[in-house]
N, C-alpha and C positions, 0 to 999 in steps of 0.2 A: 302484281300477280293476284289473280282472283279466280274463285271457283265460278266457272261460267255454265257448266252443264254436268248433270248426273245422268248416267245411262243405267237402266235396269234391263234385265232379260226375263222374258216370260215365254211360256209355250203358246199361249193364246193371246194374240195381240188385241183382238176385239174385246175380250173380257177385261184385260188390263185397261184399255182405253175407257170403257164404260165406268169402271171403278174410279179411275183417276179424275175424270171430268166431273163425276158426281160429287166426290169428296172434296177436291181442291178447287172446284169451281173454275176450271180452266176453259179457255176458248178453243178455237180450231187448232188443228195440228198440221204438221208438214211431213210428208213422206219423202225422205231423202233417197233419191235413186242410187246414190253412191254406195249404200250399204249392200246393194245387190251382189257386189263382187265377193262379199264375205258369206254369201248364202243366207242373207237376212232380209227381212222387211221391217219397217219401223214407223214410229210416230214421234214427232218432236213438238213439244208445247213450249211457248214462252211463259215464264212465270216472272212477271215484271220484265227485267232485261237479262234474266238467267233462264236456263232451259232444262226441261225434264224430257228424257227420251226413254222409250221402251223399244227394244229390239226383240225379234222372235225369229227362230230358224225357219227357213223355207226348204231346206234340204238336209240330208244326213251328213254327218261328219264335220259340222262346223265347230269352231271354238266355243261359240255361245251354247250350242247344244251339249257339248261335253261339260261345260260349267253347270248347266241345268242338271245333268246326271250326277256330277260330282257332289254338288251341294244339296241335292234332294229337292229341287224345285226352283221356282221363280226367286229372283233376288237381285242384288246389286251387280253391276257389270263393269262400269268404267267411271273414272273421275277425270274430268276434262278441265284443265286450268288454262287461263288466257294470260299471256305475258306480253310486255312491251319489248323486252330485250330477248328475242328468240335466239340470237347468236350466243349470248351469254348463257342462256338456259341450256342450250345444246352442248356448250363447252363443259358445263358442270356434269351433265349426263355422261359425256365421254370420259371425264376425269374420274368419275365414280365407277367406271367399268361396267356401265349398264348397256345391255344390248338393245338395239332399236328393232322393234317388231315390224314397224311400218313407218314410212315417212313420205311427206308430200310438200312440194313448194309450188304454188300456183300464183295466179294474178290476185295479190292481196290476201291470199289464204295459205296458211302453212300449218302442218301438224307434225308431231313426233310421238308415236306410240311406243311406250317403253315396255320391255318384256316383263310380264308380271312376276316371273321367277327371280328377277334381279332387283325388284323393289318390294315385292310382297303385297298381298291384299287385293290387288285389282289391276286392271289395265289402266295405267296412268298416261294421259295424253297431255302434251304441252303444245298449245296452239297459239297462233298469232293471226290477227286480222287487221286489215287496213281499209277503212279507218277503224279505230278502236271499238266503236259502237257496233260495227258490223258483226253478224254471226251467220256464217254461210250455212251451217248445219240446220239452222232454223228456217231456211228458205229466204228468198229475196223480199218477201212481203210479211215477215214475221210480226212486224208491229201491228198489222191488221188483226192478228189473232190474240193480242194481249187483252187479258181481263184481270183486273186487280181488285175487284170488289170482295173477293174471298182471300186469295193468296197473292202476296206481293213479291216474293223472291225466295230462291233457295240460298240458305245462309250457312250450310254446314254439311259435312259428310262424316259418317262414323265407320271406321274400318276395324274389324275384329281380327285379332291375331293370337296365335299361340304364345307369342312373346311380344306384347305391345311396346316394351322398352326397345327391343331390337328393331322392330319394324318402324317405329317412329324415328329412331336414330337414322335409319337408312333413308327414309323420306326427307328428313331434315337435311341430310347431306346432299341428296339429289336436287332438292329444291332451293337450297341455300337459305333456308328459313330456320330460325331458332325454334326450339320446342320448349314446352313447360309442362310440369307435372302437377296434377291435382289428385292425390290419392293413387288409385290404380289406373288413372286415365292420363295419357299424354296428349297434348294439343299443340298443333302447329297453326299459328295465326296467319291468315291471308288478308287481303284487302277486302273488308266487309264480310268476311266469312271465316270458317275454321275447319280444320281436319282433326278429328279425334280418333285415338287409337285405344281400343279396349280389349280385354280378354274375351276369348270365345266363350259364350255362355249358352248358346242355343244348340250345340251339337252339330252345327252345319259346317264347321271348319272356317278357315280364313276367307275374308272377302269383305265387300261393302255390305255392312249389316243394315245401314239406314242412312237417312239424310234429314236435314232440318229445313223446314219451310216456315217463313214468316207469314202469319195469317192474321186477319183482322179480328176474328172471333173464334178462339180455340174451342170453346164449348160447342159452338154450332158445327164446327168441322168434325169434332169428335162424335157428335150426335149423328151427323150424316154418315160417318163411317160405321157407327153402331147399327144404323138402320140397314146397312148392306152386309152386316156380319163381318166387318173388317177390323174388329178390335181383338188384340191378343189377350192372353190370360192376365196380363198386368194392366189391361185397360188402354193400352197404347194402340195407335192407328198403324195398320199394316197395309201397304199398297204394293202389289206385284212382288210379294215376298220380302219387302224391305220395311223396316221400322221407320215411321215418320215422326220426328220430334216436332211438335207444334210450338213455334216461338211467337210471342205476341208482337205483332207489327207495330 
């Protein structure tokens, strides 16, 4: 089980694209036509063999648009995990009494979107691909867009909760992964990455507050963000409303 993709939501896709490419040094992106049925358009970048997505509403009344209103602007939207044992993962979801918001099974591609009210914090998607290295949401030629001279991979997601203990316990149950506590933070380890659960501290309510990116030169990345006015009051990088923790690659 690995963290394969983080999705953010923004009102202005072009503005988010410009900031993300400039700060994280990413290559070309893919526009997934499949998100059109949700009233969205998007951009998906490979970050090594993981992926960063930004979705933006193209019509009124979308789930993404309601989240923008609820949380007061751009921010985190989805956490997408890839599993080898999809049948087992879906069985755990059913045993935990979690409603399925959307589900698809195709030719080597499958996903299960879990209802956010039943897990808390975000839309959690459990996906499977055949072969394992494939990532349909990044497009058929995603490897041509890989640039790793600045950023090498997404290695974590941070979910903020009114009750991090309760939310992390629920995610642990649904994912079948143990959690551990370090002070006020609960962590669920995945293969090569982690999910962290922290208390809400920014007044924006529950949701994906940020994500972790492995970068070759954190100082240079922070400087690129500062040049675009993308540092918060604590000096941290913020992209499309989400805090970005820079991890030394």
